[in-house]
C-alpha positions as CSV (number, residue, x, y, z in Angstrom):
1,M,3.9,-25.1,-15.7
2,L,2.2,-25.4,-11.8
3,T,-0.9,-28.0,-12.0
4,M,-3.8,-28.0,-10.5
5,E,-2.8,-30.9,-8.3
6,R,-0.2,-28.8,-6.8
7,A,-2.0,-25.8,-6.2
8,T,-4.5,-27.6,-4.2
9,T,-1.9,-29.2,-2.5
10,W,-0.3,-25.8,-1.7
11,A,-3.3,-24.1,-0.7
12,T,-4.2,-27.0,1.9
13,P,-1.2,-27.5,4.4
14,A,-1.2,-30.1,6.7
15,P,-2.7,-28.9,10.1
16,S,1.0,-28.7,11.4
17,Q,2.2,-26.6,8.7
18,A,-1.2,-24.4,9.0
19,R,-0.3,-23.8,12.9
20,R,3.0,-22.7,11.4
21,S,2.0,-20.4,8.7
22,C,-0.5,-18.8,11.3
23,E,2.8,-18.1,13.7
24,L,4.7,-16.9,11.0
25,M,1.6,-14.4,9.7
26,K,1.1,-13.4,13.3
27,G,4.8,-12.5,13.8
28,T,5.7,-14.5,16.3
29,S,8.0,-16.9,15.2
30,S,10.0,-15.4,12.3
31,P,12.6,-12.2,12.9
32,V,11.8,-11.7,9.0
33,T,8.4,-10.9,9.5
34,K,8.7,-9.4,12.8
35,N,11.1,-6.7,11.1
36,A,9.5,-6.7,7.5
37,A,8.6,-3.0,6.7
38,R,4.9,-2.0,6.2
39,P,3.6,0.3,3.8
40,A,3.3,4.2,4.8
41,F,-0.6,4.6,4.1
42,E,-3.4,2.7,3.1
43,I,-6.6,3.5,1.6
44,P,-9.5,2.8,4.0
45,V,-11.8,0.1,3.7
46,Q,-15.1,3.0,3.1
47,V,-13.1,3.9,0.2
48,L,-13.1,3.0,-3.4
49,H,-10.5,3.7,-5.7
50,R,-10.1,2.3,-9.2
51,E,-7.1,3.3,-11.4
52,V,-8.0,3.8,-15.1
53,D,-5.1,4.3,-18.0
54,G,-2.5,5.2,-15.1
55,Q,-5.3,7.6,-13.1
56,M,-7.0,7.3,-10.3
57,V,-10.2,8.0,-8.8
58,L,-10.7,7.8,-4.8
59,L,-14.6,8.0,-3.3
60,H,-15.4,8.2,0.0
61,L,-18.7,5.9,0.1
62,E,-19.7,7.3,3.5
63,S,-19.1,11.5,3.2
64,E,-18.8,11.3,-0.8
65,S,-16.0,13.2,-1.1
66,Y,-13.6,12.1,-4.0
67,F,-10.6,12.8,-5.6
68,G,-9.5,12.4,-9.2
69,L,-5.6,12.2,-9.4
70,D,-3.8,12.2,-12.8
71,E,-0.7,9.9,-13.4
72,V,1.6,11.4,-11.2
73,G,-1.0,11.6,-8.1
74,A,-1.6,8.0,-8.8
75,G,1.9,6.8,-8.9
76,M,2.5,8.8,-5.8
77,I,-0.7,7.0,-4.1
78,V,0.3,3.3,-5.3
79,R,3.7,3.8,-4.2
80,L,2.8,4.9,-0.6
81,T,0.1,2.3,0.1
82,E,2.7,-0.2,-1.2
83,L,6.1,1.0,0.0
84,P,7.5,2.0,3.5
85,F,7.8,6.1,3.4
86,D,11.5,6.2,2.4
87,E,11.2,3.3,0.2
88,A,8.1,5.0,-1.6
89,L,10.4,8.7,-1.9
90,A,12.9,6.9,-3.3
91,A,11.3,4.9,-6.2
92,L,9.4,8.1,-7.0
93,A,12.6,10.0,-6.9
94,N,13.8,7.6,-9.3
95,D,10.6,8.0,-11.6
96,Y,10.2,11.7,-11.8
97,D,13.3,14.2,-12.7
98,V,12.6,16.5,-9.4
99,S,14.0,17.8,-6.8
100,P,13.7,16.1,-3.4
101,D,12.5,18.9,-1.8
102,I,10.1,19.6,-4.0
103,L,9.0,15.8,-4.0
104,L,8.5,15.5,-0.6
105,R,6.5,18.7,-0.3
106,D,4.3,17.8,-3.1
107,V,3.7,14.1,-1.3
108,H,3.0,16.1,2.0
109,D,0.6,18.3,0.0
110,L,-1.2,15.3,-1.5
111,V,-1.3,13.4,1.5
112,G,-2.8,15.9,3.5
113,K,-5.5,16.7,1.5
114,L,-6.2,12.7,1.1
115,E,-6.0,12.2,4.8
116,E,-8.2,15.3,5.8
117,A,-10.7,13.9,3.0
118,G,-10.7,10.8,5.0
119,L,-9.5,9.0,1.8
120,L,-6.0,8.0,3.0
121,E,-4.9,7.1,6.4
122,R,-1.3,6.3,7.7
123,V,-0.3,3.0,9.0
124,K,0.5,2.5,12.6
125,N,4.4,1.6,13.2
126,A,4.9,1.7,9.5
127,G,8.2,2.1,7.9
């Protein structure tokens, strides 16, 4: 079990460690960080989203447009916002008994609708 003292010590590194951590986060010193795959999509900051019982609601706070997603749609959005595109498709193909062509069509349809409504954005230079 992690004690509070250890957690506090870990959370407040020495200044030289903090500088090194910042360099790693910027991707200036670590080849792993530079090549780390990023999710394909993100939910914009002006969109409120909640998952409830496997379903998801997305509400654009400025335009007031919203979508309610069933478990399959919510699963697609979760995978696409957590994984690079190819990995998200592979995970979805593993989750659902569907042909790759139909899966790709359904993902593109959903993404297109959500992007058009401003509820989902592509991550630049993502995997």
